[in-house]
C-alpha positions in Angstrom: -30.9 15.9 -13.0 -29.2 13.2 -11.0 -30.0 9.4 -11.8 -32.6 7.7 -9.4 -30.8 5.7 -6.4 -31.5 1.9 -6.4 -33.2 0.1 -3.9 -33.1 -3.4 -3.7 -36.2 -5.3 -2.2 -35.7 -8.8 -0.9 -38.8 -11.0 0.0 -40.3 -14.4 -0.9 -43.7 -13.2 -1.3 -44.8 -11.4 -4.5 -47.4 -9.5 -3.0 -44.9 -7.9 -0.4 -42.5 -7.2 -3.3 -45.4 -5.6 -5.3 -46.5 -3.2 -2.2 -42.8 -2.1 -1.5 -42.1 -1.4 -5.2 -45.2 0.4 -5.5 -44.4 2.7 -2.6 -40.8 3.3 -3.8 -40.8 3.3 -7.7 -41.7 6.9 -8.2 -38.7 8.0 -6.4 -36.2 5.2 -6.8 -35.1 2.8 -9.2 -36.4 -0.7 -7.7 -34.7 -4.3 -8.1 -36.2 -7.2 -6.6 -34.9 -10.6 -5.5 -37.3 -13.6 -4.3 -34.5 -15.2 -2.3 -31.1 -14.7 -0.4 -28.8 -16.2 -3.1 -30.4 -13.8 -5.8 -30.1 -10.8 -3.3 -26.5 -11.6 -2.8 -25.8 -11.8 -6.5 -27.4 -8.2 -7.1 -25.7 -6.7 -4.1 -22.4 -7.6 -5.3 -22.8 -6.8 -9.0 -22.6 -3.5 -10.7 -24.1 -1.1 -10.3 -24.7 -2.0 -6.9 -27.9 -1.0 -4.9 -27.7 2.0 -2.7 -30.0 0.5 0.2 -31.5 -3.0 0.7 -34.9 -3.5 2.2 -34.6 -7.3 3.5 -37.4 -9.7 4.7 -36.3 -12.1 7.5 -38.7 -15.0 7.3 -37.6 -16.7 3.8 -37.0 -20.2 2.9 -33.3 -21.7 2.5 -31.7 -18.6 3.6 -33.4 -16.2 6.0 -32.7 -12.5 6.0 -30.4 -12.8 8.9 -28.0 -14.8 7.1 -28.3 -12.7 4.2 -27.4 -9.7 6.2 -24.4 -11.7 7.8 -23.0 -12.4 4.3 -23.5 -8.9 3.2 -21.8 -7.5 6.1 -18.7 -9.8 5.8 -18.1 -9.1 2.4 -16.0 -5.8 2.0 -17.7 -5.1 -1.5 -21.3 -5.2 0.0 -20.7 -4.4 3.9 -21.2 -0.4 3.4 -24.7 -0.7 1.8 -27.4 0.1 4.5 -29.8 -2.7 5.2 -33.4 -2.1 6.7 -35.1 -5.0 7.7 -38.8 -5.2 6.7 -40.7 -7.9 8.6 -43.5 -9.5 10.2 -41.2 -10.4 13.2 -42.2 -7.7 16.0 -40.4 -9.1 19.3 -37.9 -6.9 20.7 -35.4 -9.7 20.4 -35.8 -9.8 16.8 -35.1 -6.2 16.4 -32.0 -6.2 18.4 -30.7 -9.3 16.5 -30.9 -7.4 13.1 -29.2 -4.3 14.7 -26.5 -6.5 16.0 -26.1 -8.1 12.4 -25.3 -4.5 11.0 -28.9 -3.1 9.7 -29.5 0.5 10.2 -33.1 0.3 10.6 -36.1 -2.3 11.4 -39.8 -1.8 9.8 -42.4 -4.0 10.9 -45.3 -5.3 8.6 -47.8 -4.2 7.6 -45.9 -1.2 6.4 -46.8 2.4 6.4 -45.9 3.9 3.1 -45.1 7.1 4.7 -42.8 5.5 7.2 -41.1 3.4 4.7 -40.4 6.4 2.4 -39.2 8.4 5.4 -36.9 5.9 6.6 -35.4 5.0 3.2 -34.9 8.7 2.6 -32.9 9.1 5.7 -30.9 6.5 5.4 -29.9 7.1 2.1 -29.0 10.8 2.9 -26.9 9.3 5.9 -25.2 7.0 3.3 -24.6 9.6 0.9 -23.0 11.8 3.7 -20.9 8.7 4.7 -19.7 8.1 1.1 -18.9 11.8 0.6 -16.7 12.0 3.9 -15.1 8.7 3.0 -14.2 10.3 -0.3 -13.0 13.7 1.3 -10.7 11.4 3.7 -9.4 9.2 1.0 -8.5 12.4 -1.0 -7.0 14.0 1.8 -5.1 11.0 2.7 -3.8 10.6 -0.8 -2.7 14.1 -0.5 -0.9 13.6 2.6 0.8 10.2 1.4 1.9 12.1 -1.7 3.6 14.9 0.3 5.3 12.6 2.5 6.6 10.5 -0.1 7.7 13.9 -1.9 9.5 14.8 1.1 11.3 11.4 1.5 12.3 11.5 -2.1 13.7 15.0 -2.0 15.5 14.1 1.3 16.9 11.0 -0.5 18.1 13.3 -3.3 19.6 15.7 -0.8 22.0 12.9 0.1 23.0 12.3 -3.4 24.1 15.9 -3.8 26.2 15.6 -0.8 27.9 12.5 -2.5 28.2 13.9 -6.2 25.3 11.7 -7.5 22.7 12.4 -9.8 18.8 12.0 -8.9 18.8 9.0 -11.1 20.6 6.7 -8.8 17.9 6.6 -6.0 15.3 6.0 -8.7 17.4 3.1 -10.1 18.3 1.4 -6.9 14.8 1.8 -5.7 13.0 0.1 -8.5 15.9 -2.6 -8.5 14.6 -3.2 -5.1 11.2 -3.2 -5.8 11.7 -5.8 -8.4 13.9 -8.1 -6.1 11.4 -7.9 -3.5 8.6 -9.0 -5.9 10.9 -12.0 -7.1 10.6 -13.4 -3.3 6.9 -13.1 -3.6 6.4 -10.5 -1.0 3.1 -8.5 -0.7 2.6 -5.9 -3.4 1.9 -3.5 -1.1 5.3 -4.0 1.0 7.2 -4.1 -2.4 5.8 -0.7 -3.0 6.5 0.5 0.6 10.1 -0.6 -0.2 10.2 1.2 -3.4 9.4 4.4 -1.5 11.5 4.1 1.4 14.9 2.9 -0.4 15.7 6.4 -1.6 16.3 7.2 2.1 19.2 4.6 2.3 22.0 7.2 2.3 20.4 10.1 4.2 23.0 9.9 6.8 25.9 11.1 4.4 24.2 14.5 5.1 26.3 14.3 8.2 29.6 13.4 6.6 32.1 16.2 5.7 32.5 16.8 2.1 36.3 16.5 2.2 35.5 12.7 2.7 32.6 12.1 0.6 34.3 13.9 -2.3 37.5 12.5 -2.0 38.7 11.4 -5.2 41.4 8.8 -3.5 40.9 5.8 -1.1 40.0 7.0 2.3 42.3 6.5 5.2 41.5 4.8 8.6 40.3 7.8 10.2 38.2 8.9 7.2 36.8 5.5 6.8 35.8 5.5 10.5 33.9 8.9 9.9 32.3 7.2 6.8 31.0 4.2 8.6 29.0 6.7 11.0 26.4 7.6 8.0 24.1 4.5 8.7 23.6 5.8 12.4 23.3 9.2 11.3 20.6 8.5 8.9 18.7 6.5 11.7 19.0 9.3 13.6 17.7 11.8 11.0 14.8 9.6 10.4 13.9 9.1 13.8 11.5 6.7 15.7 8.1 7.4 14.0 5.0 5.1 13.8 4.7 5.5 10.1 5.3 2.2 8.1 7.2 4.1 5.7 9.5 5.8 8.1 10.1 2.6 10.1 11.2 0.9 6.9 13.2 3.9 5.7 15.1 3.9 9.0 15.7 0.1 8.9 17.4 0.4 5.7 19.3 3.5 6.5 20.8 1.7 9.6 21.6 -1.8 8.0 22.1 -1.5 4.5 25.7 -1.9 4.9 25.7 -5.0 7.0 27.0 -8.2 5.4 25.4 -11.6 5.3 28.8 -12.9 7.2 28.6 -10.4 10.0 31.7 -8.2 8.6 29.5 -5.1 7.7 28.5 -2.2 9.7 27.6 -0.5 11.9 26.4 -3.3 14.2 28.0 -6.2 12.6 24.7 -8.0 12.0 24.6 -11.3 10.2 22.5 -13.4 8.2 18.6 -13.1 8.9 19.1 -10.7 11.9 19.8 -8.1 8.9 16.4 -6.7 7.9 15.2 -8.0 4.8 14.6 -4.6 3.3 18.2 -3.7 4.2 19.6 -6.8 2.5 17.5 -6.2 -0.7 18.8 -2.4 -0.9 22.4 -3.7 -0.2 22.3 -5.7 -3.6 20.4 -3.0 -5.5 22.7 -0.1 -4.3 25.7 -2.1 -4.7 24.8 -3.0 -8.5 23.8 0.4 -9.4 27.0 1.9 -7.8 29.2 -0.6 -9.8 27.6 0.0 -13.0 27.6 3.8 -12.9 30.4 6.2 -13.5 31.5 8.2 -10.3 34.0 11.0 -10.0 36.4 8.5 -8.8 36.0 5.6 -11.1 34.8 4.3 -14.2 31.4 2.2 -14.5 31.9 -1.5 -14.6 30.3 -3.7 -17.2 27.1 -5.5 -16.1 28.8 -8.6 -16.4 31.7 -7.6 -14.0 29.2 -6.2 -11.6 27.0 -9.5 -11.8 30.1 -11.5 -11.1 31.0 -9.6 -8.1 27.4 -9.9 -6.8 27.6 -13.5 -7.3 30.9 -13.9 -5.7 29.5 -12.1 -2.4 26.6 -14.4 -2.3 26.9 -15.7 1.1 29.5 -13.6 2.1 28.1 -9.8 1.6 24.7 -10.7 0.3 22.0 -12.8 1.1 22.4 -15.7 -1.2 18.6 -16.3 -1.6 18.4 -12.6 -2.7 21.3 -13.1 -5.0 19.1 -15.6 -6.7 16.1 -13.4 -6.9 18.3 -10.5 -8.2 19.3 -13.1 -11.1 15.5 -13.8 -11.7 14.7 -10.1 -12.4 17.8 -9.1 -14.0 16.4 -8.5 -17.3 13.8 -6.1 -15.8 16.6 -4.6 -13.8 18.6 -3.8 -17.0 15.6 -2.2 -18.6 15.1 0.0 -15.5 18.9 0.9 -16.0 18.4 1.8 -19.7 15.2 3.8 -19.0 17.1 6.0 -16.3 20.7 6.1 -17.7 22.7 9.0 -17.0 22.5 11.6 -19.7 25.9 12.7 -18.9 28.6 12.2 -16.6 28.0 13.0 -12.9 28.6 16.4 -11.4 31.9 17.4 -10.4 32.6 18.4 -7.0 33.1 21.9 -8.1 29.4 22.0 -9.0 
């Protein structure tokens, strides 16, 4: 048998509390409050009431103000409120509904009406909560699917470039750590974590003979290679999703340089999107400290030195400082997701 639902009765008159409690206690668990402050404490506590029966005419804080505060707090806003009051004017009832109440019962009460109204509103509230749960569950599934697709697209670009999938994991987590060091909102830092794997998706459009060339690229080959940010932006497209918008920004601008000498647009300074500026540091650090078919891995010290030398030239100097703040955590990520073996050969 399911547990009884909880009704909070709020009234400054003990006799009224006794009457409502007597009507409801056989069916519901009843909590009571004789003033607005106590009602707000109970409503915000745990477990929360499933519905609130609220008197209007109370000293210090009337029922209208209690309802305002309940609906202004995201924690208590969903709880249905029924005004139970001696105020019978149409304007009073209208005020109650405008404040967010779901029903309005006048005193003296009819027990059968109170029971019916409470039962109906609790049924609607249960349906609303179940619908919200289903929507949240479905939204979570869609988000997980979207993140999985983006991760796999990022991985596809690494296959083209003779990388292992660990590169996108490392550089994405480095990016998140740098973002957190500059005190961005947690949800934006997580968005960056999930968008960063798409930074090199445009390499899908670059011929293998260029991507996998073990020697230095000639001028014509380099010109083709420099097109991959634009290819990436085109692949991602223009979509209202925050995740895809950030992915596109990163794909297009992660090879721009602080001094304006980067590509493809020659952006400089703060004109380069901050997500792309962060990813630039994370991507270069991981590329330097990882073995590739065409080079040995650099030491951490040498890689950090190059990034320091690039502050104000290649990299945003403020973000280089943030990189140093979280370097210890970055190295932990590097160790956790270290390559188990040398990268695949081009033949594979």
